[in-house]
LUMBAMAR-592538 format. One record per residue (C-alpha): residue number from 1; chain; z, x, y. Coordinates in pm, whole numbers, padded with zeros to 5 digits. Layout:
NODE   k c      Z      X      Y
NODE NUM A      Z      X      Y
...
//
This chain:
NODE   k c      Z      X      Y
NODE   1 A  01992 -00742 -00961
NODE   2 A  01663 -00564 -01026
NODE   3 A  01630 -00193 -01106
NODE   4 A  01289 -00030 -01069
NODE   5 A  01084  00278 -01142
NODE   6 A  00771  00329 -00929
NODE   7 A  00480  00498 -01106
NODE   8 A  00211  00658 -00884
NODE   9 A  00466  00632 -00601
NODE  10 A  00297  00854 -00339
NODE  11 A  00493  00874 -00015
NODE  12 A  00691  00562 -00106
NODE  13 A  00524  00258  00051
NODE  14 A  00589  00029 -00246
NODE  15 A  00938  00170 -00303
NODE  16 A  01028  00119  00064
NODE  17 A  00908 -00241  00049
NODE  18 A  01093 -00315 -00275
NODE  19 A  01411 -00169 -00125
NODE  20 A  01373 -00386  00184
NODE  21 A  01359 -00688 -00048
NODE  22 A  01679 -00581 -00224
NODE  23 A  01538 -00410 -00533
NODE  24 A  01718 -00094 -00643
NODE  25 A  01457  00179 -00704
NODE  26 A  01583  00482 -00892
NODE  27 A  01276  00705 -00921
NODE  28 A  00910  00750 -00841
NODE  29 A  00649  00943 -01043
NODE  30 A  00349  01117 -00888
NODE  31 A  00151  01441 -00915
NODE  32 A  00116  01478 -00535
NODE  33 A  00401  01722 -00474
NODE  34 A  00342  01697 -00098
NODE  35 A  00489  01345 -00115
NODE  36 A  00828  01459 -00249
NODE  37 A  01006  01493  00085
NODE  38 A  00879  01162  00225
NODE  39 A  00962  00975 -00092
NODE  40 A  01313  01113 -00140
NODE  41 A  01431  01141  00222
NODE  42 A  01331  00788  00320
NODE  43 A  01416  00602  00000
NODE  44 A  01718  00771 -00157
NODE  45 A  01535  00782 -00491
NODE  46 A  01428  01080 -00699
NODE  47 A  01070  01206 -00697
NODE  48 A  00944  01315 -01040
NODE  49 A  00646  01549 -01013
NODE  50 A  00478  01450 -01337
NODE  51 A  00149  01308 -01457
NODE  52 A  00217  00949 -01560
NODE  53 A -00015  00991 -01859
NODE  54 A  00224  01259 -01989
NODE  55 A  00551  01083 -01905
NODE  56 A  00769  01013 -02209
NODE  57 A  00887  00650 -02240
NODE  58 A  01243  00752 -02327
NODE  59 A  01267  00961 -02009
NODE  60 A  01123  00687 -01786
NODE  61 A  01345  00428 -01955
NODE  62 A  01655  00641 -01895
NODE  63 A  01639  00561 -01522
NODE  64 A  01749  00205 -01592
NODE  65 A  02127  00224 -01577
NODE  66 A  02263 -00130 -01543
NODE  67 A  02245 -00339 -01860
NODE  68 A  02295 -00654 -01650
NODE  69 A  01997 -00583 -01424
NODE  70 A  01637 -00683 -01487
NODE  71 A  01410 -00381 -01538
NODE  72 A  01099 -00361 -01317
NODE  73 A  00824 -00111 -01393
NODE  74 A  00574 -00077 -01109
NODE  75 A  00245  00103 -01161
NODE  76 A -00006  00103 -00878
NODE  77 A -00261  00344 -01023
NODE  78 A -00502  00530 -00790
NODE  79 A -00781  00294 -00691
NODE  80 A -01073  00534 -00645
NODE  81 A -01251  00455 -00976
NODE  82 A -01244  00082 -00893
NODE  83 A -01337  00101 -00524
NODE  84 A -01653 -00041 -00367
NODE  85 A -01700  00303 -00213
NODE  86 A -01795  00423 -00561
NODE  87 A -02049  00152 -00635
NODE  88 A -02358  00314 -00780
NODE  89 A -02171  00632 -00871
NODE  90 A -02086  00743 -01224
NODE  91 A -01705  00732 -01235
NODE  92 A -01671  00721 -01613
NODE  93 A -01544  01080 -01623
NODE  94 A -01287  01026 -01345
NODE  95 A -00949  01146 -01471
NODE  96 A -00785  00843 -01306
NODE  97 A -00952  00597 -01549
NODE  98 A -00696  00641 -01833
NODE  99 A -00397  00581 -01604
NODE 100 A -00387  00204 -01658
NODE 101 A -00383  00281 -02030
NODE 102 A -00088  00515 -01981
NODE 103 A  00090  00241 -01786
NODE 104 A  00026  00001 -02075
NODE 105 A  00179  00247 -02321
NODE 106 A  00496  00281 -02112
NODE 107 A  00530 -00098 -02085
NODE 108 A  00500 -00140 -02461
NODE 109 A  00762  00124 -02529
NODE 110 A  01014  00042 -02253
NODE 111 A  00976 -00339 -02262
NODE 112 A  01080 -00404 -01900
NODE 113 A  01147 -00766 -01810
NODE 114 A  00925 -00733 -01500
NODE 115 A  00597 -00553 -01427
NODE 116 A  00377 -00522 -01120
NODE 117 A  00056 -00345 -01030
NODE 118 A -00175 -00361 -00729
NODE 119 A -00521 -00222 -00670
NODE 120 A -00847 -00291 -00493
NODE 121 A -00991 -00639 -00559
NODE 122 A -01281 -00490 -00756
NODE 123 A -01041 -00368 -01026
NODE 124 A -01102 -00704 -01197
NODE 125 A -01468 -00608 -01257
NODE 126 A -01368 -00337 -01503
NODE 127 A -01292 -00373 -01873
NODE 128 A -00985 -00149 -01857
NODE 129 A -00813 -00397 -01625
NODE 130 A -00871 -00685 -01866
NODE 131 A -00747 -00470 -02153
NODE 132 A -00430 -00414 -01949
NODE 133 A -00385 -00790 -01894
NODE 134 A -00449 -00865 -02262
NODE 135 A -00188 -00607 -02359
NODE 136 A  00068 -00779 -02136
NODE 137 A -00011 -01114 -02297
NODE 138 A  00032 -00958 -02640
NODE 139 A  00381 -00850 -02530
NODE 140 A  00465 -01211 -02426
NODE 141 A  00452 -01160 -02051
NODE 142 A  00384 -01451 -01817
NODE 143 A  00128 -01333 -01561
NODE 144 A  00032 -01418 -01206
NODE 145 A -00263 -01224 -01063
NODE 146 A -00495 -01268 -00770
NODE 147 A -00636 -01132 -00444
NODE 148 A -00394 -01104 -00154
NODE 149 A -00486 -01089  00213
NODE 150 A -00203 -00875  00351
NODE 151 A -00246 -01020  00699
NODE 152 A -00126 -01357  00560
NODE 153 A  00211 -01194  00492
NODE 154 A  00268 -01027  00828
NODE 155 A  00090 -00694  00788
NODE 156 A -00105 -00618  01110
NODE 157 A -00407 -00513  00905
NODE 158 A -00705 -00681  00738
NODE 159 A -00632 -00526  00401
NODE 160 A -00711 -00711  00079
NODE 161 A -00556 -00609 -00253
NODE 162 A -00540 -00741 -00607
NODE 163 A -00179 -00798 -00710
NODE 164 A -00041 -00866 -01057
NODE 165 A  00311 -00984 -01134
NODE 166 A  00436 -01020 -01492
NODE 167 A  00762 -01142 -01642
NODE 168 A  00897 -01179 -01993
NODE 169 A  01153 -01429 -01860
NODE 170 A  00921 -01713 -01761
NODE 171 A  00635 -01822 -01532
NODE 172 A  00610 -01624 -01209
NODE 173 A  00404 -01632 -00890
NODE 174 A  00376 -01457 -00555
NODE 175 A  00569 -01627 -00275
NODE 176 A  00356 -01839 -00037
NODE 177 A  00197 -01675  00270
NODE 178 A  00435 -01631  00562
NODE 179 A  00195 -01570  00853
NODE 180 A -00107 -01795  00802
NODE 181 A -00075 -01944  01149
NODE 182 A  00061 -01640  01334
NODE 183 A -00094 -01311  01217
NODE 184 A  00059 -00991  01351
NODE 185 A -00178 -00806  01586
NODE 186 A -00249 -00444  01667
NODE 187 A -00071 -00494  01997
NODE 188 A  00236 -00632  01818
NODE 189 A  00242 -00323  01596
NODE 190 A  00159 -00035  01831
NODE 191 A  00148 -00174  02184
NODE 192 A  00488 -00021  02261
NODE 193 A  00382  00336  02182
NODE 194 A  00375  00591  02467
NODE 195 A  00021  00665  02592
NODE 196 A -00142  00988  02479
NODE 197 A -00463  01176  02541
NODE 198 A -00681  01299  02254
NODE 199 A -00527  01616  02110
NODE 200 A -00178  01543  02244
NODE 201 A  00150  01501  02054
NODE 202 A  00443  01290  02172
NODE 203 A  00752  01502  02243
NODE 204 A  00991  01243  02099
NODE 205 A  00791  01169  01781
NODE 206 A  00582  01447  01622
NODE 207 A  00392  01192  01411
NODE 208 A  00268  01020  01727
NODE 209 A -00006  01278  01730
NODE 210 A -00370  01218  01825
NODE 211 A -00663  01420  01693
NODE 212 A -00884  01612  01934
NODE 213 A -01226  01480  02028
NODE 214 A -01535  01687  02095
NODE 215 A -01704  01643  02431
NODE 216 A -01978  01434  02269
NODE 217 A -01733  01211  02083
NODE 218 A -01529  01164  02399
NODE 219 A -01843  01032  02568
NODE 220 A -01895  00801  02271
NODE 221 A -01534  00689  02290
NODE 222 A -01563  00602  02657
NODE 223 A -01881  00405  02584
NODE 224 A -01712  00206  02308
NODE 225 A -01574 -00144  02356
NODE 226 A -01284 -00304  02164
NODE 227 A -01441 -00480  01868
NODE 228 A -01782 -00337  01954
NODE 229 A -02005 -00094  01767
NODE 230 A -02213  00218  01828
NODE 231 A -02492 -00020  01925
NODE 232 A -02310 -00054  02260
NODE 233 A -02378  00312  02341
NODE 234 A -02657  00458  02554
NODE 235 A -02939  00578  02330
NODE 236 A -02860  00946  02385
NODE 237 A -02516  00904  02223
NODE 238 A -02635  00737  01902
NODE 239 A -02603  00964  01600
NODE 240 A -02908  01063  01398
NODE 241 A -02772  00898  01082
NODE 242 A -02749  00562  01259
NODE 243 A -03118  00568  01342
NODE 244 A -03204  00590  00971
NODE 245 A -03245  00275  00766
NODE 246 A -02950  00369  00545
NODE 247 A -02719  00407  00844
NODE 248 A -02806  00102  01050
NODE 249 A -02566 -00123  00857
NODE 250 A -02263  00101  00915
NODE 251 A -02153 -00066  01236
NODE 252 A -01779 -00027  01180
NODE 253 A -01764  00350  01235
NODE 254 A -01702  00491  01582
NODE 255 A -01535  00166  01689
NODE 256 A -01226  00060  01881
NODE 257 A -00965 -00181  01751
NODE 258 A -00886 -00501  01937
NODE 259 A -00539 -00564  02076
NODE 260 A -00509 -00927  01974
NODE 261 A -00639 -00898  01619
NODE 262 A -00515 -00718  01307
NODE 263 A -00655 -00371  01247
NODE 264 A -00922 -00287  00990
NODE 265 A -00811 -00140  00657
NODE 266 A -00622  00184  00715
NODE 267 A -00773  00466  00509
NODE 268 A -00680  00829  00443
NODE 269 A -00906  00931  00736
NODE 270 A -00756  00679  00979
NODE 271 A -00683  00946  01242
NODE 272 A -01054  01016  01302
NODE 273 A -01263  00820  01552
NODE 274 A -01582  00866  01349
NODE 275 A -01429  00754  01019
NODE 276 A -01406  00382  01087
NODE 277 A -01290  00143  01357
NODE 278 A -00996  00366  01435
NODE 279 A -01038  00404  01810
NODE 280 A -00740  00295  02020
NODE 281 A -00805 -00038  02196
NODE 282 A -00783  00112  02546
NODE 283 A -00685  00480  02539
NODE 284 A -00966  00730  02486
NODE 285 A -00857  00858  02146
NODE 286 A -00823  00759  01783
NODE 287 A -00496  00606  01664
NODE 288 A -00216  00849  01589
NODE 289 A -00052  00912  01253
NODE 290 A  00253  00712  01361
NODE 291 A  00039  00422  01477
NODE 292 A -00143  00424  01143
NODE 293 A  00195  00420  00969
NODE 294 A  00303  00118  01174
NODE 295 A -00018 -00061  01077
NODE 296 A  00074  00011  00713
NODE 297 A  00418 -00140  00770
NODE 298 A  00625  00180  00761
NODE 299 A  00943  00166  00973
NODE 300 A  00971  00374  01290
NODE 301 A  01208  00631  01139
NODE 302 A  00993  00707  00834
NODE 303 A  00937  01083  00801
NODE 304 A  00640  01224  00611
NODE 305 A  00724  01595  00639
NODE 306 A  01043  01796  00679
NODE 307 A  01174  01837  01035
NODE 308 A  01026  02143  01202
NODE 309 A  00736  02180  00958
NODE 310 A  00374  02167  01070
NODE 311 A  00214  01824  01053
NODE 312 A -00138  01826  00910
NODE 313 A -00366  01530  00979
NODE 314 A -00536  01548  00639
NODE 315 A -00215  01564  00432
NODE 316 A -00022  01304  00630
NODE 317 A -00325  01078  00667
NODE 318 A -00366  01080  00290
NODE 319 A  00000  00980  00242
NODE 320 A -00033  00692  00486
NODE 321 A -00377  00567  00382
NODE 322 A -00306  00584  00008
NODE 323 A  00027  00402  00035
NODE 324 A  00092  00050 -00081
NODE 325 A  00165 -00128  00249
NODE 326 A  00540 -00158  00289
NODE 327 A  00516 -00526  00376
NODE 328 A  00320 -00595  00056
NODE 329 A  00588 -00411 -00142
NODE 330 A  00852 -00628  00021
NODE 331 A  00662 -00947 -00064
NODE 332 A  00631 -00834 -00426
NODE 333 A  01005 -00761 -00438
NODE 334 A  01095 -01095 -00282
NODE 335 A  00870 -01270 -00535
NODE 336 A  01061 -01112 -00824
NODE 337 A  01398 -01195 -00667
NODE 338 A  01293 -01556 -00612
NODE 339 A  01169 -01565 -00972
NODE 340 A  01506 -01450 -01107
NODE 341 A  01689 -01704 -00890
NODE 342 A  01460 -01978 -01022
NODE 343 A  01521 -01877 -01381
NODE 344 A  01898 -01871 -01321
NODE 345 A  01880 -02217 -01162
NODE 346 A  01699 -02351 -01468
NODE 347 A  01984 -02226 -01686
NODE 348 A  02238 -02390 -01451
NODE 349 A  02045 -02719 -01453
NODE 350 A  02055 -02724 -01832
NODE 351 A  02436 -02676 -01834
NODE 352 A  02639 -03001 -01841
NODE 353 A  02830 -03076 -01521
NODE 354 A  03195 -02977 -01525
NODE 355 A  03303 -03341 -01505
NODE 356 A  03111 -03418 -01822
NODE 357 A  03265 -03135 -02022
NODE 358 A  03548 -03219 -02262
NODE 359 A  03898 -03157 -02123
NODE 360 A  04070 -02843 -02244
//
C-alpha cells in the first residue's frame, strides 16, 4: 500500500489520478481556498489551507498513518516561474521560486520512501531544479526524470510535462507509454456532449457552460476552420495586433480544435475563443468548462463548486487549467505501484524455494 500527501494540490487533479491508481491520499496542501470544496468533495481527502513554505514537517508527516505502507510525498509546485510564457521577464522576485526549496526541506525531515514532482519541461533550465535533484541524491534516492507527452498515455491533449519519480527503495521508472499507436482524440473526449450555443448552460450539467461571444468574435468564429488560423479570415476580421510584426507568429489564437486529433494544451483561460485554439470543432462557441475538464482527464461527476453556487469562468477555469492532468496522476501512481511490486518480487526471488528449505 502507498499513502500520500499532495502538496500544491489545487482542485485535486494529481490526487484524483493517484486514487484511481490505488494510492491512498490523506491530505492536500494549497493556499487557493477556492479549491477546498473540489478537492475534498471529489477525493475524500482533507484540504489544508496553508502555504507549503510554512508547513511544519511534523504536521505533514502526521498524515501517514500506516507503518506498513510506503510514504509518498508529492509536490507539483506552481510552474509560472519556469514557463516559456515568462521568457525574457524578470521572475527572480516571484514568490513561487522558493517553493521547490520548501519541498526539499519537507523531504529531508519526513524521509518518505517515495517522491514525485511534475512541472513544465523548462524547469530543467533552472538552477533550483538541479539543487532539488542533488538534494534527493544526497538523501539516497534513486531518480527517474524526463519529459512526458501526456497524449502517449491516453490524455486527449498535446500537453508536455517534466516528471520526476524518486524512491529510497531502489531504481524506479515511469511505466511505458500506453497509447503510442492510438491517441485519444477531442471527439473521443467531448463528442458525446449536448450541443450548446455561445452563452448557454446545459440544464443537466452546470459546468457544461459556454462563454458568450461578441458579435465580432462570432463572425470570426464562423470564419474559422478546424485546425486553421486567423489567416483564414476575411481581412476585415483580422485583429490589429495580428497585423503587427510581433503578432504575426501567434497563429494558434482564435482557432478551432480538430475532432480527430488531441486538443492543444488546456490553460486557465481555456473557455475563451481568443485565448488559444479553444474553439469547438463544429459548434460556434469556445469549449465549455466541462469539456475542458474532460480534456484534462477529470471524470464526468467531478464538481468544482458547491451545488447551487454560482459558477465563475475565471475561478473554475483556473482550477481546471492549473491541475495536473488526472491521467498523468494515474500513470505516476501506477508507476509507483509497479515499482513496489518489482521490489517485492526481488525479495521473493532471493528467498530459497520452500522445497529447498530444511524440514521443520
